[in-house]
C-alpha positions as a printed NumPy array, in Angstrom:
array([[ 10.806,   8.152,  15.071],
       [ 12.935,   7.303,  18.566],
       [ 10.68 ,   6.694,  21.766],
       [ 12.158,   4.502,  24.491],
       [ 13.996,   2.558,  21.012],
       [ 10.014,   1.775,  19.351],
       [ 10.377,   2.914,  16.053],
       [  7.871,   3.325,  13.216],
       [  7.424,   3.799,   9.786],
       [  5.669,   4.453,   7.117],
       [  4.979,   2.441,   4.755],
       [  1.593,   4.087,   2.856],
       [ -0.266,   6.991,   2.164],
       [ -3.425,   8.222,   3.331],
       [ -5.97 ,   9.953,   0.607],
       [ -8.028,  13.245,   0.531],
       [-11.209,  12.491,  -1.316],
       [ -9.809,  15.227,  -3.868],
       [ -7.935,  11.637,  -5.206],
       [ -4.337,  13.113,  -5.145],
       [ -3.41 ,  14.737,  -1.859],
       [ -1.321,  12.783,   0.869],
       [ -3.943,  13.642,   4.301],
       [ -1.819,  11.259,   6.909],
       [  0.608,   8.165,   6.529],
       [ -0.082,   4.553,   8.005],
       [  2.982,   4.022,   9.788],
       [  4.432,   0.277,  11.338],
       [  5.739,   0.338,  15.031],
       [  8.32 ,  -1.93 ,  15.526],
       [  5.764,  -4.095,  17.963],
       [  4.393,  -5.075,  14.184],
       [  1.649,  -2.439,  15.37 ],
       [ -0.395,   0.099,  12.932],
       [ -1.141,   3.111,  13.058],
       [ -1.997,   6.501,  11.53 ],
       [ -0.471,  10.17 ,  11.594],
       [ -2.109,  13.269,  10.44 ],
       [ -0.721,  16.137,   8.076],
       [ -0.862,  19.452,   9.857],
       [ -4.805,  20.152,   9.752],
       [ -5.331,  16.866,  11.099],
       [ -7.735,  13.973,  10.522],
       [ -9.872,  14.497,   7.219],
       [-11.216,  12.37 ,   4.859],
       [ -9.514,   9.692,   3.638],
       [-10.395,   8.438,  -0.213],
       [ -7.187,   5.491,  -0.404],
       [ -4.837,   4.478,   0.541],
       [ -1.346,   4.067,  -1.391],
       [  0.104,   1.261,  -1.314],
       [ -2.727,  -0.658,  -0.501],
       [ -2.901,  -2.656,   2.833],
       [ -4.527,  -6.262,   3.246],
       [ -8.343,  -5.934,   4.309],
       [ -6.213,  -6.825,   7.803],
       [ -4.402,  -4.4  ,   8.097],
       [ -6.861,  -1.512,   6.786],
       [ -9.142,  -3.696,   9.91 ],
       [ -6.291,  -2.581,  12.79 ],
       [ -6.007,   1.118,  11.258],
       [-10.852,   1.486,  11.032],
       [ -9.944,   2.227,   6.834],
       [-14.249,   2.431,   7.006],
       [-14.548,   4.987,   9.686],
       [-10.998,   6.805,   8.146],
       [-13.585,   7.178,   5.252],
       [-16.106,   8.919,   7.515],
       [-14.234,  11.509,   9.722],
       [-16.516,  14.56 ,   9.178],
       [-19.719,  12.896,   7.622],
       [-21.647,  13.194,  11.151],
       [-21.835,   9.161,  10.028],
       [-21.2  ,   7.232,  13.71 ],
       [-18.335,   4.361,  13.598]])
């Protein structure tokens, strides 16, 4: 990825609720910010991150919110 020299690197996989499908990725940008990129199916509930991230990183991407996608729970 190259957007005005701001490059992102995938640092972790987002695993779906079936425990094996990759539904997205966590990217770290050159600015040190984290972002989520979904696969072609779009946002889906996430059960875990591989490799695991720190508590601070999980908070930055709102991991609790990612687990509730589609559940109807407010966030």
